[in-house]
Residue, then its C-alpha position, 0 to 999 in steps of 0.5 A: p674447166a679446173s686449171k692450175d698454174p704453168t710451172g716455171e718450164e712451161q712458161k719459159a717454153e711458151k715465151a720462147k714460142l711466143e717470141e718465134l711465132k712474132k719473129k714469123k709474124q704470125p699470130p698466137p695460138a688459141p688459149a686452151f680455154s677462153r672466157r670470151a669465147q665460152l661467154v659468146e658460145v652461152a650468149l649465142q645460142a638459140k633459145e626462147d629466154n635469149y637475154f643476149a638478144r633481149a638486151i640489145v633489144n631493149k638498149i636500142w628501145h630505150r635509146l629511141f623511145g627514150v623508155g625501155l621495155v625492160v626499166p631500168i635497162d641493165q636489171m633485165h631478169p626474171e624479177n623485173p619483167p618486161s612492160h610488153p613481154q610479147l615484143i621484146a619475145w619478138l623482136a629478139r627472135d627476129l634479131v637473131s634469126h637475122k643474124y643480129d642485123l642491127k640496122r635492120l631492127m633500128r629501121g623497124l622500130q623508126m618506121s613503126q607506128a609508135y615511133a611516130r607518135s607525137s609527144r604531145h597529149d590533149g587530153e586530162q591525165r597523160p598516159d604511162a610512158r611505158l604504155f608508148a601512147t605518146a612519144a616520150l619528151r628526150p633531150l637530144s644527144r650532144y652531138q645531135y644538138a651541136t649537128t642540128l645547130r649547124m644544120g640549123s644556121m646554114n643558108p637552106d639554098r645550100f641543101v636545094a632538090s637535086d638529082k646528085i643524092e651522094e653529092l648532098q650527102k656528102q655536103i651532110e656528112s661534112q656538117e655531121n663531122a664538123a659539128r664534134g668539136f662543139a658537141s664536146q662542150i655540151e653536156q650529155p643527156y640524162d634521165g631527168f635532164q635539165i638544161g645545166v648552168t654551163e651549157a646556158l652560159l656556152m649559148n648566151n655568152a661564147e664568141q664560138v656560137e657567134k661565129e659558127f652559127l650567127s655569122d651573116s655569109g652568104d652560106s649563113l641562114v643570118g645571111k639570107l635572111k639579112a636579104i629578104e625585106d618582106s617580115r613575114e617571108l623573113v620569119e617563115v625562112a626561119v623558122w622553117t629552116v631551124l625547126n623544120r615547120p611553117p610558123d603559126e599565126q601568133e609567132i609570125k606577129s611576134f617575130e614581126a613586130y619585134l623586128a619592126r622596132r629594130v627596123d634600123r638594126k636588121l642585121d642584129s635583129c636576124r642574129q637574135l632571131v635565129w639565136a632564139l630559135l636555135t636555143s629553144s627548146e624545140c630546138r633542144f628535145n626530141y619531141 
């Protein structure tokens, strides 16, 4: 609508009214015209080409899969069609019909077959990333990696199976919150991300890394490993705790050989083993 600047008298009257409302601790009146309200009204219109809902779907898809249905994610227009138009249209309609329930959308995507796929491909030519035939290899966010470092360096006995789910959840949340400080020192991932010099120096030389992740206290992974006599068991516990999988035979042989050469420096060997796992590409990337 057409607008005009208020006169001096109108400005004084409006100011006086606002002061009066402020004294009464009442909110100011709604403006005659609000661009924000108009934007919300237009964005939430129920229509087939709901770009607002599609943009939400595309951003969350990109966050979970590493590649959006529309690339680049901020260029959503008729001249840049999605790779899977029927899919993004269906997801957008479903999002609107469930009142923009983002948790429901994320849960549905995370339980899909596409999300569960591995990044490994045995064929000669790797499929195009936008086909989602394999998972995209992508780095963990700084917060995810910092949390992974904390959880992976803890004594696994602290997370034994228990019926007290709430207590376990509080313990996990406590570690997640504690990771925020270290996360600020890690580089934020970007498209084509490669680990930079700053992060490499941090993980190699920082005293904080040794104190937080490589201590030999009773509640740390290093503390548990140094008490294990059997080298094979030691390796299995370390790999399971950090990488959440069993070690293969080649890894067991390599790590056992390393431990055997340093039998007189077991604590230092355990620290080096845990450090190698925590700083590995497998731990740094989501694959």
